[in-house]
N, C-alpha and C positions, 0 to 999 in steps of 0.2 A: 585594517579595514574588510568588512566581509562583504560578499558578492550574495544576494537574495537567490536561492537556489533558482525561482523564476527566470532570472536571467540567465542563467547558464544553461540551462533546458533549452532554452530561447536560441542562446548560440549552438549548443550543441546539436539541436534540430536540426539547423544545416548541414551539418554532416551524414554524408548517405547513410554508413556505418551505423552513425548511433542511430540515425533517422529507421533504418528496416528493423535493428533489434528491439527498438522501442515499439513498434506499429506488431511486431510478431508476440510481443505479450502484452496488447491493448485490453486482452480479452481477463489476463491475471490480474490486471490494474482495477478494471473494472469489478470483479469480481471481491478484490481486497477493499475499495471503497465501498461497497455494499454491505461488507462484513461491519465495517468500523461505523459505518450510518446504524445499520439495525442495532447494531452493539449499544450506540450512544441513546438513542431512541428507548430501547429495553431497561437503561440506566444501570448496565451492569458494569463490571469491571473487566479485564482484559482476564483477571483470575477469576470471576465469578461465570464468565462464557468458558473458561476453560475447563472447570467442574463440573460447566452442564454438557460439554461437548466429550466430557471423559478424557479429556489431554492434561498437560501441563500448560502454566501460563508462557511459557516462553515458546510453546508451538503456537499459539494464540496468539501472540504479539509478531511473531514470524509470519504470520498469513497476514496482518496488517501492515506487516512490511514495507508491501509490493506500494500500497497506495502513494 
């Protein structure tokens, strides 16, 4: 049986250490989310975005992994 990530997050957020770390990264999560939304609206693949940014697809993917 798989536990949905939303349930895990809810459980983990009750732990002070996790919550503090999560809160510190909040702005990075927000930037990653905006990047994904913009890429999706522009109908670009990660590779196409990477080409436009002058970087690799794996770097583009790493930027989105925070969200």
